[in-house]
C-alpha positions in Angstrom: 90.6 105.6 162.0 93.7 106.1 160.3 94.3 109.9 159.3 93.4 110.8 155.6 97.4 111.0 155.1 97.1 107.2 155.8 94.2 106.5 153.4 95.4 108.4 150.5 98.7 106.2 150.7 101.1 108.7 152.8 104.5 109.8 151.5 104.7 108.6 147.6 100.7 109.1 147.2 101.2 113.5 148.5 104.4 113.2 146.4 103.0 111.9 143.1 99.9 114.2 143.7 101.7 117.1 144.4 104.0 116.6 141.2 100.8 116.3 138.8 98.4 118.6 140.6 101.5 121.5 139.5 102.0 119.7 136.1 98.3 120.8 135.8 98.1 124.1 137.5 101.3 125.0 134.8 99.3 123.7 131.6 96.0 126.0 133.2 96.1 129.1 131.5 93.4 130.5 134.2 96.0 130.0 136.9 99.3 129.3 135.4 100.5 133.5 135.4 100.4 133.4 139.3 103.6 131.2 139.2 105.5 132.6 136.6 108.2 133.6 138.6 107.8 130.5 141.0 110.9 128.6 142.0 108.5 125.1 140.8 111.3 122.5 142.2 111.0 125.0 145.9 107.0 125.1 145.8 106.7 121.4 145.0 108.8 121.2 148.2 106.4 123.5 150.3 103.7 122.0 149.5 104.5 118.5 149.9 105.0 119.3 153.4 102.0 121.3 153.9 100.1 118.9 152.2 101.3 116.2 154.3 100.6 117.9 157.5 97.3 119.1 156.6 96.3 115.7 156.0 97.3 114.1 159.3 100.6 112.8 158.5 104.2 114.1 160.0 104.2 118.0 160.6 107.3 118.9 158.6 106.0 122.1 157.5 108.2 125.0 158.7 106.5 127.7 156.3 104.3 130.5 156.3 100.4 130.5 157.3 97.9 130.3 154.4 97.3 134.0 155.0 100.9 135.4 155.3 102.1 132.7 152.6 99.2 133.9 150.0 99.1 138.4 151.2 101.3 139.3 148.2 99.3 137.7 145.5 96.2 138.6 147.0 97.6 142.3 147.0 97.5 141.0 142.9 94.1 140.0 142.7 94.1 136.6 143.6 90.1 135.9 143.7 87.9 133.1 144.3 88.2 132.1 140.5 91.7 131.2 141.3 91.0 129.2 144.1 88.5 127.7 142.3 90.7 126.5 139.7 93.3 125.2 142.3 90.5 123.4 143.8 89.2 121.8 140.4 93.1 121.1 139.6 93.6 119.0 142.6 90.4 117.1 142.7 91.3 116.1 138.5 95.5 115.1 139.8 93.3 112.8 142.5 90.6 111.1 140.0 93.9 110.5 137.8 95.3 108.3 141.0 92.8 106.7 141.2 92.0 108.2 144.6 87.8 107.5 146.1 85.2 109.8 145.9 84.9 109.8 149.3 88.7 110.2 149.8 88.4 113.1 147.6 85.3 114.8 148.8 87.3 114.8 152.1 89.9 116.4 150.6 88.6 119.2 148.8 86.6 119.4 152.4 90.2 120.1 154.0 91.5 122.8 151.3 88.1 124.2 151.4 88.6 125.4 154.9 91.8 126.8 154.1 90.2 129.6 151.3 89.4 132.5 153.7 93.0 132.6 154.7 94.2 132.1 151.5 92.0 134.9 150.0 92.8 137.2 152.9 89.1 137.4 154.7 
């Protein structure tokens, strides 16, 4: 069976998804404040590498793990509501890209599996 990365369309699909995803996130008043001091080009590049690895594609990710990478945000109040909003934006992004519902569900399950680490639990 091919990886979720391959099923979604590989590198081109991940790149398109991350670009659309951050456009949605930055327009989302519930969570855009978390990115006000963020270099978005750098953030998108890291996210593309992370998602590629997480979805079963080539591992080029060399960033921090989820717990370490989000610890400073948890100290500022990052919560389940923020995580839920991010997950909602990811789902909307994949729907916009016409990804089949079964693959969106797999991607959502994968992201959900990082919740405890992202929120430092």
